[in-house]
N, C-alpha and C positions, 0 to 999 in steps of 0.2 A: 396222349397221342390217340387220335381218332382211329387210325387204322391199326392193324395188328402190330403189336409191340415186340414181336419176336426179334431177337438180336440178329438173327440171320438176315431178316429183311433190312435191318438197319445198316449192316455193313454192306449188304448188296447195293444199297443206294449209294453208298460212298464209292463202291467199286463200279457200279453200273450193272451188276448182275443181281441175282436174288441172294441176299446175304444171310449169313449165319453168324451169330456171335454168341454161342453158347459156352458150356463149361465142361468140367471134368468130374465125373462121379464114377466111382469104381464099380459100376455094375459090370463086372468083367464078364461080359458075355464073351468070354475069352476062351478060345481053345488054344492050346499050345500050337504055335504056328511056325515052328522051325526056328531058324536063326537068321540074323542079318549082321552085316559088318558094322562095328562101331566106327563112326566117321573120324574119330580122333586117333584111335589105335589100329584100326584095320582088323581088330580081333572080332570073332563072331560074338553076337549078343543074342540071348534068348528073347523071343518076341511073343507078345500076347496079341490076340486078335479081339478087337472090341467092335461090336456092332452098334454100340451107342455109348455115350459117356457124358459125364458132367464134371465141371471143374471141382465142385464141392459136393460130397455125398454121392447120391445116386440119382439118375434121371427119374422123373415122376412116372413116366410110362414104361411098362415092362417090356422086355424083349418079346417080339411077336405081337405087339399091340396092333389093333385093326385101324384105329383112327383117333384123332384128338377128341377130347371130351366136348369141346365147344363147337363142333361141326355137326351137320346133318349128313351122314354118309349117303343118304338116299336123295339128297338135294337134286332136283332136276337141272339139266343144262339148258341154256337158251337165253334169249332176250339180250338187252343192252342196258348198261348203266352209264349215265352221263354225269361227269364230275366237273368241278371247276378247279382252276389253278390260278395263282396270282403271278403277274409279271409277264415274262416271256421266256423263250428258250432259243438258243442259237446253234445248237448242235445235238447230235444223237449219241455220240461217244461220251465217256465219263472219266477216262483215265488221265489224259494229258491236261496240262494247265490251260485254262480258258474259261469263257463264259458258260452260263448254265445250260444244263440238259433238261429234258422234259420230265414232268411228273409221270410216274408209273413205269419208268424204264426198267425197273427191277422185275416187272412181270415177264420180261422176255428172257430171263436168265435163270440158271440154277447154280447150286454150289455142291461141293463134294458131300457135305452133310449139312443138315439144317436144324433149326430149333423149333420150339413150340411157343405159343403166346401165353402158356401157363408157367413158363420158367424163364429165367434170365441167363442160364448157363449150361443148358443141355443140348446135345447134338444127336441127331438121328440120321439114318441112311437116306441119301438122295442120289446124286450121281455115283457116289461110292457106296458099296455094300458094307464095307467094314474098313477098319484101320488097324495096322499092326504097329506096335510100339515096344521098345525095350524098356526095362525097368527105369532107366535114367531119362527117358523121354528126350533123348538127344536127336532123334529123327523119327519119322513116321512113314509108313508105306500104306498108301491108300489103294484099295482094290476097287477099280472102276467097274460098274455094272456093265456086262457085255451088251446089254440091251440099250444102253444110253446112245442116243442119236441126236445129231443136229437136225434142223428142220428140213434139210435137203436129203435126209436119209443116211448121210455118212456117219460112221461111228465117232463118238467122242473118245479121244485117246489121251493117254498120259502126256504125249507131246503137246497137246493143246493147252494143258496146264503149265508145262514148262515154258512155253512161249508166253503165256500170260504173266508168269512170275518175272521172267526176264524183262518183259515190256514194262511192267510196273516199276521195277527197280531201276531201269535205265531211263524211262521217259515219263513216269507217273508224276502227278502232282506231289509236291512235298508231303502233303498230309498222307497220301497213300504210301509213299516211300517210307515214311516214319512207321506206319503200321507194319510194313513187311520187312523192316530191317532185321527182324528176328529170324528170317529165313536166310540161311547161308547159301543154299543151293537147292535146285529142283532137278530131278533126273528121272527120265522114263526108263524103268527097268525092262518093260515091254509095253505093248499097247495098252494094257489094262492094269499096270502097276506103276504108281507114281511114288517116288521116294523124295521126301522133303527133309532136308537136314537143317537143324536149328543152330543158332548161335549160342543158345542157352541149354542147360540141362535141368531136368526135374520140373519143368514149367508146363503145367497142363493148359494154362491160358494160351501158350504158344501153339499147342496142339489144336485148340479150338480155333485159333486164328487161321491156321493152315486149312482146317476143315471148311472155312468160309470162302475158300478160293473158288472163283469162276473160271471156266476155260475160255480160250479165244480160238476161232476156227482157222487153223493154219492153212488148210487146203483152200478155203474160200479167199483168205487174204492174199495168198500167193497167186491164185487163178485170176483174181480181179485186179491185182497190182495195187492194193490199197496201201497208202502211206499212213500207218497207224500212229505216227508221231504228230499228226496235225488234226485239229478238230474237224468234224465233218457232219453234214446233214444227210449223208447216204446211210441207209439202214444196214447194219451188220447182220450177217446170218446169225440166228440165235438158236437157243436150245431149251427155253423155258416153256411154260404153259401157253404163252401168247407170243405173237409176232407183231411187228409194226405193220399195219395195213395202210394207213393214210397219214400224211404229214402236211399240215399247212404251217410252214415255219413260223414260229413265234406265236401262233394263234390257236392251233389245236393239234391233237394227235389221237389217233384211234388204234387200239390194239385188238387183234382178232385171235380168238381162242383156237389152238391147234387141235383139230379133230382126232388125229392119231398120235397125240402127245405120248411118248413112250412111258412117262412116269406118272400118268394120270391115276393109276391104281396103287401107287405106293401109299403106305399108311399116312405119310406126312402130307399127302395131297388129296386124300379122300374127303369129299364134302366141301372143297374149296375150288376156286377158279371156275365158278359156275356160269358166268355170263359169256355169251358168244362174243360180245364186243364191249370194250371199255373205252370211253372217249373222255379226254380232258379238254375243256375249252378254257382259254386263257383270258383273263381280265386284268386291266391295269388299275382299276378302281373297284374297291370292294363293295361300295354302295351300289354301283352299277351291277356288279355281280349278284348281289342279293336281290335286286329287282328282277334280274333274269331268272333267278331261282323261283321267285314268287310267280313268275309268268310260266313256269314249267319248262324253261329252256334247258335245265339240268336238274338232277334228281336228289342230290345229297348236299347238305350245307353244314360245314363245321363252323360253329359260331365262335367268334373271337372278339366280339364287341358287346360289352355289358349292356349298354343302352339299348341296343337292338334286341338282345335277349329279353329284356324287361318289357319293352314297349313296341317292338317291331313286328310282332306276330299276330296282330289283330287284323288279319285279312281273311277273305272268304274261304280260301282253301283250308285254312286251319280250322275255322268254325265248322266246316262241313266234314272234317275228318279226312280230307284228302291229303293234307300235309300233317305230319306227326312230329311233335317236338319230343326230344328225348334228353334227359339229363342223368348222367351216371351218378350214383352215390360216390362218396369220396373214394378215389381210386388209389390203387397200390403202385401204379406206375411211377417210377422215379422220374422227376422232371429235370430237364437240362437247365443250365444256368442262363439267366436272362437279366439284361440290364443295359446300361450305357457304358461301354468300355472306354477307358481313357488310354490314349496312345502315348506311352512313356518315351517313344522315340522323338516326340515333339518336345523341344526344350521347356516350354511352359508347363508341361505335365510330368516332367522328370522328378519333381520334388513330391514326396509322399504327403507333405502338409497341404500342398495345393490340391491334390486329389481328394484328400479327406475333407477339405473345406468345400470342395465342389459337391461332394456327396451329402454334406450337411444341408444343402439348400434344396434337395429334392423332397417336396412335401407330399409324401405318399398318402397321409391321412386325408388331406384335402382332396386329392385325386380320387381316393377310394370312395369318398362320400359323394362327390359331385360328378364323377365321370365313370367310375367302376361300379357304382350301385352296391358296394359292399361284397361283390362277387369274387374278388381275388384276394390272394394272400401276399404279404410282403416277402420278397426273396431275402433270405438271411444267410445264404450259403451258396457256394458254387455247385453243390450237389443237393438241391432241395428235394423234399419229399422222399428221402432215402436215409438208410442207416449209415451212409458214408459221409454225411455232412454233420455239422455241429448242432443241428436243430435241437436235439434233445439233450445236449451236453453243454450247458452254459460255460463251464470251465473244464479244462482237461483233467482227466482222472485215469487211474489204472494204467493200462498199456499205453494209451495215448500220452499220458503225462510222462511216462518213462521214455517214450520216443522223443518227446519235445525236450526233455532234460538234456539229451545229448547235444542239443544246439543252443543251450542257454548261453547268452552272451553274443550269439550270432543272429538271434531273432529278437524282435521287440519284447520287452518285459511284459507288456500288456497282454501278450498271448497267454501268460500264466495267471494273470490277476484280474482281467477285465473281459466279461462276456462280450462278444461282438453284438452290438445293437445298432442298427441304422437309426438315424435321427428320427425322432417321433414328435409330431406336433399335436396341437389340439384340434386340427382340422378346420380351423376358422379362416385360414389363409394368412393370418398374422404370424410372421416368422421372426420376430425381433430377437428372440433367444438364439435361434439358429443362425441368424445373420451375425450376431455378436461372436458366436463360437467360430463361424467361418472366417470372420475378420481376424480373429486371434491366430488361427491356423495360417492364413495368408501372410500375416505379419512374420510368423516364424520362417516363412519361405522368402522373406525379403520384399514383400509387397506392402504398399500403403495406399490409403485413399486420398486423392488430391482432386478437388473440384468435382467430386462425385464419380471419379474414375479410379479403378483399382490399377495401380501402376507399379512396375518394378522400381524400387527405390534407387537402384544403381543406374538404370538406363532411362527411366521416365516412360518406358513403353507400357501401354495399357495391356492388361491380360485379355487376349482375344481368343475366342473359341467358336468352332462350328460343329454342330451335331448333325451327322448324316443318318438318314433313315430311308426306308422304302415305302412302307404302307402309309397311305394318307391318314388312316385312323390313328397312327402313332402320334401325329401332330397334336392330337387332343390332350395328351398328357405331357408331351415335350414342350409345348408352348407355355404352360404354367411354369415349368422348370426354367425355361429361357427367361421369363419375366423375373423370377427370383434371382437368377444370375445377374441380370441387369441391375436389380436393386443393390447388389453387392459391388456395383461399379464395373462389371465385366462386360466387354463387348461380345455378346453372345448372339448367335443366330442359328436357325435351323435350315437344313438343306435336304430336300427330298430328291432322291435319285431313283431311276428305274432299276429293275433287278439286274440287268446286264451291267449297268454302271456300278451297282453295289458289288458285284463280283470283282470288277476291276479294282475298285477301291480296296477291298479286302485282300486281294491277291498282292497288292503293292503297298498296303498300309498307308494309303494316301488320305488320311483323315485325322482330325483332332480327337473327336469323340464319335462313337458309333453305336447305334442301337443294335444289339445282337441277341440271338437266342441260339443255343447249341444243345444238341441231344446228349444225354448221358445214359450209357448202357452198362450198368454194372453186371458182374463184378468188374471193376476198373483194372486197367493194366497198361500195356504198351501205348495205347491210343492217347493217354493223357499227355504224353510227351509233346505231341504236336500243338497242344494248347499252352503248355507252361514251361517247356524246357528252354534253356538259354540259347542253344544252337538253333532252335526254331525261330527265334526272334529276328535273325538276320537273313532268313531265307524266304523268298517270295512264296506265297500260296499256302502257308501253314495256318494253323488255327491260333497261333500266338498273337492275337490281335492287339493285346496290350503291350507287347514287346517286353515281356517279363524276363529278367535275367537275375537269377538268384541261385547261388551254389547250393544253399540248403534245400531249396525246392528241387534242384536237379538230383540231389542225393535221395530225397524221398521218392521222386519219380522212378529212379533206378531200383529202389527197394520195392516199390509197388509192382514194377514190371517183372522183377526177378523172384519174388517170394514164392514159396511152395503153395500149392493149391490142391489140398487133398482132404483135410479134416475140418471139423467144426472149429478147432483151435486155429487153424490156418485162416479160416474165414474171419474170425474175430480179430486176428492180427491185421489182416488186410483192411478191415473196417477202421481199426484204430489208427493205422498209418494214413489212410485217406482222410480221416478227420483231422489229423495233425497237419496234413497238407492244406486242407480247407482252412484251418485256423490261421496258418501263415499267409495264405493268399488273401484272406479277409483283412489281416493286419496290414497288408501292402496297399489296400485301397486302390485296386486296379479297375474297379468297376463301381458304378452307381447302381446298387441293386434295385430292381424295379418290382416285378410281380410274377406270380405264376398262378395257374388254376388248379385247384384240387379236384375239379370235376370236368369231365368232357361234356360239352353241350352241343347238340346237333339236331338237325331237322331233316326230314326226307319225305318225298312224295310216297304215297301208299301204293307202291308198286312191287314190293319185295316181301319174300319170306325170309325168316331168320331163325337160327337155332334158339331154343329156350335158354340155353346156358351160354354165357359170355366168357371169354378167356379172363384169366387173372389180370393180365396186362393188356390194356386196350379194349376196344369194343367189338372187335371182329368184323367191323364194317370196312369195306364192302366185301372182303375176301370170302367170308362165310355165308353171305347172303345169296339169294337166288331170285329169279324172276317169277313173281306171283302177283300180277297187277290187279288192283281194284278197278273194275270197269270205269267208274266215274273218274278216278284219278287218271286213268289212261286217256280218257277223252280230254280231260282238262289240260294235259300236257301235249296234246296234239299228236299223240302216237297213233 
């Protein structure tokens, strides 16, 4: 992930505000804070006041810290950074179901508490100064900073959060509703005290989820008569470090830094949000976008094409030091799952043997050698580059094995005896062995080859598949796969769609196979349900793109969502349970695993200063950078 990898930012993007997805650690910067009523019994419960927390262990930063380690607290404010985005956008809101919203929208919002890019599960004060919780974590009371203000100067109140929770639960996209099912109710005790009651007890992940809530401006919505149940291109009053300054629908958006932003001097904000303006310019063609970058039309380029990284930077600005290439060493950031998902709602993809056969025909080794220049790694897990996947555990052992034993007879025997290994060729492009193996699998599903066509033996109908994708560069590795499918007698074709069409396809599951990439923000919890739970398969707008329906997976998802999160032992249990989930998902062959990058690669015009230290997760770009232009680079970009 090029930009800051803090969980707060991640969820905020899902919500539309600045997110937080941290954790629970018991640095009980806790004073005894009186009592609150238990939501189940009505009896009083002793409360602790936490000014920061982590799901497991303690936060890295001590109470009273001044700023994060990866920022320059004296970074000057000013200047503008111009960025690129792919596709288009059709609205500025993010909660209701509909087509895409613009890049950077999270800049305009804040959350109750927020995370750091050095941690995956810690929360620090933002809009809330602290949170009060009982021992059983059945509810939480967030204390809102009395200084917190909307951009019109009106105070942010607990009622603004209550409105947001109700809106998400009543009108939000299914993915959002799944996230917030753990909230039973939200109540304004007074203007500065928000009580959130949970459907679970003892779950610090749930507390972290509540801490990532963003408010909605009730006074503005009522005064303007805004219908928040419909997508809109009208900017909403916001509360973050930036506001929307200018919108050219689908083409560009500019954010302006708020001069009197109330939270600018909070420890979590020192040294970030340094640019006066941040502009995103949209492109539908990445090759065109790169040419625009070379011409100085925007300032920072995140490279996603191996060929371009190897041979595309031999231009004058690089030679003169006006454009700088940067490659991270192997990164710690967990990668999301990436591949070609197979829609089991389609009859021709309902049989696991068909799906496994299709995966056999993806020749990663040829693609790696001829298209990827050896720069990528084969995805072998739904949770790559993390301890939550099976990468370093070929066969189940220890706690994971004990968990899987509970389901012996309900899951494939291969889960216990065979490491998951995607098909591996010699890279020559000759795939006779893989074709034979695929034909054997297709035969088990009732298919046979007749006249060079793979047909259903019962109906005579040829197996027909369409693979949908967005970025044109994707075709470079999809087309060789299509050719291999055709060699097997399959009527296979590729379909490129724009980003708005892609949103509609994914919202309604109107595809056979789909190129996907999804973020993974450990420690995992409730959010996995939207991707893998049976109930999500039948509801539009979830992340269950494959249509997975498996009661064993449902049970594991429930266990992951509900398990304790306090100690190192709890963390190891969570990792073992998620690995068990990963292993069962892999055995279901719901996806053709493709690739992921262990390194972030990017280039930028020499216009910026940046801290000496980068965060553990991500590069810190552009949030921790500041305007410090080299005069020659400034002239070259026409500034």
